[in-house]
C-alpha positions as CSV (number, residue, x, y, z in Angstrom):
1,M,66.3,21.9,11.9
2,H,65.0,25.0,10.9
3,M,62.0,23.3,8.5
4,L,60.9,22.1,12.3
5,W,60.7,25.0,14.0
6,K,58.8,26.9,10.8
7,V,55.9,24.2,11.0
8,I,55.5,24.7,15.1
9,G,55.6,28.5,14.8
10,A,52.6,27.9,12.3
11,L,51.1,25.5,14.1
12,L,51.5,28.3,17.7
13,L,50.1,30.7,15.6
14,I,47.1,28.5,14.3
15,W,46.0,27.1,18.1
16,L,46.3,30.8,19.3
17,V,44.4,32.8,16.7
18,I,41.7,29.2,17.2
19,S,41.7,30.0,21.2
20,V,40.8,33.8,20.5
21,A,37.9,32.7,18.6
22,G,36.8,30.9,20.7
23,V,37.1,33.4,23.9
24,V,35.5,36.1,21.4
25,I,32.4,33.9,19.5
26,K,29.7,33.7,22.7
27,G,29.1,29.8,23.3
28,L,31.9,28.6,21.6
29,F,34.2,28.2,24.9
30,W,35.2,24.3,23.9
31,L,36.3,25.9,20.8
32,A,39.3,27.8,23.2
33,V,40.0,25.0,24.9
34,I,40.9,22.5,22.5
35,G,43.2,25.8,21.6
36,G,45.0,26.2,24.3
37,V,45.5,22.6,25.0
38,L,46.7,22.0,21.4
39,F,49.0,25.2,21.9
40,V,50.5,24.2,25.4
41,A,51.1,20.1,23.7
42,T,52.9,21.7,20.7
43,A,54.8,24.3,22.8
44,A,55.8,21.3,24.8
45,L,56.5,19.2,21.5
46,G,59.1,21.9,20.7
47,W,60.4,22.1,24.0
48,A,61.0,18.6,24.1
49,K,63.0,18.3,20.5
50,D,65.2,21.1,20.8
51,R,66.3,19.6,24.3
52,K,66.9,16.7,22.7
53,Q,68.6,18.8,20.0
54,L,70.8,20.6,22.3
55,K,72.7,17.0,23.8
């Protein structure tokens, strides 16, 4: 269980960095969009797995 949270946390950090880089570097707005989508998807996956573990 702890390993899963480490992986999800690392992925969330990576997607956040990619999103910020896309916003900071002009012309890479698509990178910010992809990073944001992947961030939300990873967070939803982690939330769903956690919720499944609690039942």
